[in-house]
Every structure is written in structure tokens, then in C-alpha cells.
N, C-alpha and C positions, 0 to 999 in steps of 0.2 A: 529476494527483497519484498517487503510488504508494502501495500498501498498506503496512502495517507489515512485511509479509514480503517486500517488494520486493528484487530483486537490486541495485537502485540505491541502497539505503539505505547511508549511510556509504561512499559510493563511493571517495573518495580513499584512505581507509585500507585498503580491501580490493582496490583496483584491481590491484595486482601479482599477487595470488592469482587474481583473475578472469581475468587474461591466460592463466594456465595451465589454468584450468577451462573456458574458452570457446573457446580456439583449438586445434584439433586439430594435433598434431605441432608444437607451439609451439617446441620446441628447434630443430628443423630449419628452421622458418620464420625465426626470428631469426638463427640461425647463417648462413643464406644471405644475409640482408640485410648482415650484417657482413662476410662473405667478399668481397663486391664493393666494399667501401669501399677506396679506394686505400691502399697502404702509405705510410710516410713518404716524402716526395718528395725525390729526390736532386738536388742542384745540382752541376753539373760544375765542377771546378777545373782550370785549365790544367795540362797535364802538365809543361810547361817554363816557367821564369820568364823574362820578358823581360830582356835584358841591362841595360836602363836601371834595372830594379828590382834585379837581382841584385847590382849594384855597391853597393847600399845595405845589403846583408845582411852582417853581420860574418862573417869567415872562421871564427870560433870556433864558429859554430852548426853542429852536426852535420848531415850531408847529409840524414838521414832526418827531422830536425826541419824542414828547409827545405821538404821535400815534404809532410810530415805525411800527409794522406790525399788520394787522388785525388778523392774525393767527400765531401761533408758532407750531412747530413740536416736538413731543416727540418720543423717541425711542420705537419701537414696541418690545414686548416680545414674543419670539418664544420658544416653547418646542419641541425638537426633540427626538422621542422615537426610540431606537435601532440605535443610531448614528454611531456605528462602528468606522471606521477609519476617520470619518469626510468627506467622499466623498461628500455627499449632503451638509453638513455644509459649506464646502468651496465654493460650487456653490452658496449657499444662501448669503454668505458673499460678493461675487462679485456683486450681484444684489441688496442686502440690506445692504450696509456697515455700516449703523447706527443701525441695529437691535441688540438686546441683545438676545443671544441664550443660552438655557440650554440644555445640551445633556445628555441623560441617556443611558448607555449600561452596560451589566454585564461582558463583556469581557475586562479584564484589558490590555491585549496585544493590542487589537484593539484601546482602548482609548490612550494607550501610543503612537501609531502612530499618532493619531489625535492631541495630545498635542504638537507634534514636528512641526506641520505645521505652518509656519510664519503667515499666514492669520488668524489663530485661536488663536492668543496670546492675543487678546483684545476682551472684551465683550462676552466671551464664558465661560460658567461654565460647567465643566464635573462632572457627578455623576456616580460612579460605583455602579451598583445595578440592581436588577431584575425590569423590567418595571412594572409588575403587583404589586409587593410589594411597589415600590415607589409611584405608583398611588393610592394605597389603603391608603396611609398616608393622602390623601387629603379629605377623607370622614369624617363624624362625625363633620363637621363644624357647629357651632351654626347658626340656621336660615335655614338650608337646610331641605326641606320637604322630607319625606321618600319615597313618591311615585315617581317612576322612571320617569325622564324626566322633572320635574318641580322644580323651585326654589320658596321656600316659601316667601323669602324676596328679591325683585329685587334690593335692595340697597347693598346686599352682593354680591360682584363681585369676579370672578376668577382672576387669576394672568396673564394669557397669552392671547395675541391677536390671536395667531395661534398655533396649535399643528400639527406637521407634522411627518409622518412616512413612510418609504418605505421598503418593502420586509422583514418585521419582525413580523407582526401580523397574517399573514395568517395561521401559524401552531399552533396557540393557540387553546386549547379546547373551545367548544362553550360557556360554562359557564364563562370561563376566558374572552372571548371577550365581553360578556354581562357586566361584571363588569368593564373592562377597558374602554369601550366606555362610560359608565356612569361617570366614574372618569374623563375622558377627557372632557365630557360635563360640569362637575362641575368646571374644572380647567380653562375654558375659560371665558373671559370677555364678557359682553353684545356685541352682534354683532361679537363675536369671530368665528373662523373658524377652522375646523378640515380637514386636507388634507391627505389622505391615498393613496399611490401608492403601488400596491401589485399584487400578483399572484391570479388569480381567476379560478375556475373550470367551464368549459363550461357546459351548460345544458345537452348536449348529449355526449355519449361516442365516437360516430363516429367523431364528431367535435373535440373532445379532441385529438383523434389519429392524425388527420391532423395537428393540431397545434404543437403537440409534435414532429412530423417529421420535421416541419419547424424549430422548436426551436433547435433540434439537428443539423440540417444542418447549421444553423447560427453559432453555437458555433464552429463547425469544420472549417467553413470558416474563423473564427476569430483566427485560429491557436491553438485551443484546440485539443488534440488527441481524437480519437473516444472513448477511455476508459474514458477520463476526461469528455467528453460530456455525456456519459452514467451515470457516477457518479452523475453529476448534476441532470439528469433526475431521478435518483434513489432517491435522497433526496426528490423530489416532490412526488414520489410514496409512500415513507414512511409515509407521512402525508396527503395523498390525501383526506382521509375521513374527515379531519378537515377543509379542504379548502372550503370556501363559494363560491357559484355561485354569480354573480353580484346582482341578485335580492334578494338573501338571505342577502347579506351584506347591501344592501340598507335598508331592513327591520330592521336589527339590529340597524343601526344608527337612524332610525325613532323611534324605541322603546326606545332608550337612551335619546330621547328628541330633537334631531335635527329637526328643522322645515322645512328646505329646503335642500334636498340632490340631487346632480346632478353628472353626470359622464362626464367630459370634454375630457377624453382620454380613448380609448379602442382599443387595438391592440392584437388580438388573446387571449393569456392567461394573458396579463397584462392590468390593468386598473387603473384609478385614480378616486377616489370619493372625493367629497367635501361636508362637512356638515356644515351648518350655524346655529348658535343659533337662 
């Protein structure tokens, strides 16, 4: 139970503000996550029209109308895990206004806040449920090979062009991470991308101590009380042993089947990893 002055009091209503108060360089962090979400996917259209079809086109149609465009765009499909109040979702919507986004979160109060945001009224689907349980529903598809990391039939495609998650998978037990990364892999379309921005544990304890001190100072500078800042650090300590180092996290993604894994952002205890099919 938290005290009357707890940082977690009225969490859904103040969550968006806490994101900025508790995450150093939050603008760059979220901007990097969004930067690696694919643009609208282009579908090629044949440059020339087959003769059998061209005979059906009236001669009165202008030549440029016949060709129209060489390419047309389709909306990309994004899955956001642990979407909370839609803080990241709103930022994605500003940069990818045509994207279709599916949000999963188990906190009904958080989702209620997200559903009230005007920018999330269109092309956003909200699912209330546990991330792991929802992702487990995607397994046992016909044609999937049981061996981790490979698809038996390349014609069987996942649904999403990108899966994104920030600050929600770090505290999962190791076996749960193994399962969920595999499910994410299976949910992606060919050339799909998984983008994970999260907290990571440094390789050495002395390095961690330095970063924790910086983290606390940042939160106090952002007008959290010392007690609130210590509460936030306490939540990290509670799950510390479950948190991966960057190298361990990279190996988990590779074991799940991702061919190319890279880290475009790393600042002290926060990093962003991108895994490509």
C-alpha cells in the first residue's frame, strides 16, 4: 500500500506527465522509437497493362488516367504492447497519421484515458488484456514450424508491419520473455520490425550506481519529491534480477528468430532495440 504522498496515486490521470518527469531525454527516446516504424507500405502496380485488359479500357480515357500512379500506398498495421494511456500512441499518430494501430493493455483505467484522446478516435483498436495471454493466442497457426525462429511456410504471413513497446516488458520473467518474443516474431509480416524501448541493467554494479544517481537527480529536477523519486527507483529494485542487460536482450531477440538486431539509442539505463525479420 502506498502512502498519501505516493507517486502512484491517481496514476492514470498523471501518467503522461510522469513519462516526462521520470524518463531522461524522453523526447529523443520516443522520437527514436517512432523513427524506426516503417513508412506507409508501397504496393507495386504493373508499369504496362496486359493486352487482354487494355482492350476493355475505353479509348476515351486519357492515357494518364489509365496509368494513374505506378505505386499506391496501403496503411501500415502497428501493434503496441502495454499502450497504457496512449502516450506513445498519440506521438505515433502525429507522425504516421494513416497507420492502423492495435493497442493492448491490461489496465482498464489507463485504457479509459487513452480512449478519450481525440487523436485516437480513428484507426485505433483497444484491447484490454494481459500482453502474454493475448500474444499466446497467435500460436498454433497452421503452417508454423515448431522450431523457434523459423517459419515453415513463407506464404503464411503475420498481421503487423511493426510491433512496438516501451517500458513494459523489462520486468517479465525470462521464460515469459522467450515466449512473447517468439509470438511477436510470428505476428510480424515479412520484413516486419519489432521496436522495444526499455530499461536495461548495466553489466557492472558500479556503473549502475552512477546511472541510478543521475536518474534520481533528473526526477527531482523535474519536480518530483525525493520520496517520489525514491519510490520510482524502488520499483526498479523490486524487479532488478528480471531485467536484461543489453547483450542478453539482443541474444533473446536472435533466439526468437530476428535476423538483424541493432541498438539505435542508448542512454545510461534506457535503450532502444530494433529487430528485423
